[in-house]
C-alpha positions in Angstrom: 74.8 150.7 83.4 73.0 148.7 80.8 75.0 150.2 77.8 78.7 149.2 80.2 77.0 145.6 80.4 76.6 144.8 76.8 80.0 146.3 75.9 81.3 143.8 79.0 79.1 141.0 77.3 80.4 141.8 73.9 84.3 142.2 75.0 83.8 138.7 76.9 82.2 136.9 73.8 84.8 138.2 71.6 88.1 137.3 74.0 86.5 133.8 74.9 85.9 133.1 70.9 89.5 134.3 70.0 90.9 132.3 73.3 89.0 129.1 71.8 89.7 129.8 68.4 93.6 129.9 69.4 93.4 126.5 71.3 92.1 124.7 68.7 94.3 125.7 66.1 97.0 124.8 69.2 95.2 121.1 69.5 95.1 120.6 65.8 98.9 121.6 64.7 99.6 118.9 67.6 97.1 116.5 66.1 98.9 117.2 62.6 102.0 116.2 63.7 101.3 113.6 65.5 99.6 111.9 62.4 102.2 112.9 60.0 104.8 110.9 62.1 107.1 108.6 59.9 109.4 106.3 61.3 112.9 105.8 60.2 111.8 101.9 59.0 109.2 103.3 56.9 111.6 106.2 55.2 114.2 103.4 54.6 111.5 101.3 52.5 111.1 104.4 50.2 113.1 103.8 47.1 114.1 106.5 44.0 112.3 105.7 41.4 108.8 104.2 43.3 106.1 106.0 41.6 104.4 108.6 43.3 101.4 107.0 44.4 103.1 103.7 46.2 104.7 106.2 48.2 102.0 108.1 49.4 99.9 104.9 49.6 102.5 103.8 52.1 102.7 106.8 54.2 100.2 109.1 56.3 99.3 112.5 55.1 102.2 114.6 55.2 102.0 118.2 57.3 100.6 120.6 55.2 101.4 124.6 56.1 104.9 124.3 55.6 106.4 127.2 53.9 109.6 126.9 51.7 111.1 130.1 53.3 110.7 128.8 56.8 112.8 125.5 55.9 115.3 126.8 53.8 115.4 130.7 54.6 117.9 132.1 51.7 119.2 128.9 50.3 118.5 129.2 46.3 119.4 125.5 46.1 116.9 124.5 49.1 118.8 121.9 50.6 119.2 120.0 47.5 116.0 119.9 46.1 115.9 118.6 42.8 114.9 120.9 39.9 111.4 120.9 39.1 110.2 118.9 42.4 107.3 119.1 44.5 108.0 117.9 48.1 105.9 116.7 50.9 107.1 116.4 54.3 106.6 114.5 57.7 107.8 114.6 61.3 109.9 111.8 62.2 108.5 109.4 64.8 110.0 108.9 67.5 110.9 112.1 68.0 114.6 112.5 69.0 116.2 116.3 70.5 118.8 115.9 68.5 119.2 115.2 64.9 117.0 116.6 62.0 113.6 117.5 62.1 111.5 116.4 59.3 111.7 114.1 56.2 111.4 115.4 52.7 110.2 113.2 50.1 110.4 114.9 46.4 108.5 113.7 43.8 109.6 114.6 39.5 107.4 113.3 36.4 105.4 111.0 39.3 108.1 109.0 40.8 110.3 109.8 43.6 113.1 111.1 43.0 115.2 112.5 46.3 114.2 111.6 50.0 116.3 112.8 52.4 116.2 114.3 56.5 116.4 117.9 56.9 116.8 120.6 59.8 114.9 123.3 60.2 117.0 126.1 60.1 116.9 128.4 63.9 
């Protein structure tokens, strides 16, 4: 009986820990999505050619866990991403059910080379 109680206790601890971790990840993702929001007005004032440091200073921290294959699928052009660019992504605020999903800001040689609205493929 004692062994059964120990096994049950271990299973309960592991399950509770796993569920707690999953809940934390969901809350953390929601927080990141909210904090990485950029309005249409904030997007519009950024001009191509502006130094990267200046653009980043004007915007919140970008989303961090975005993978190219999730956004672009098999598109080798990556929706027009400039060659050699490093891009950051922001959510669009306020959220709209129709229209693009993310803002993309791409930098080449320390300056904003391209900005666009992109839709995540289904």
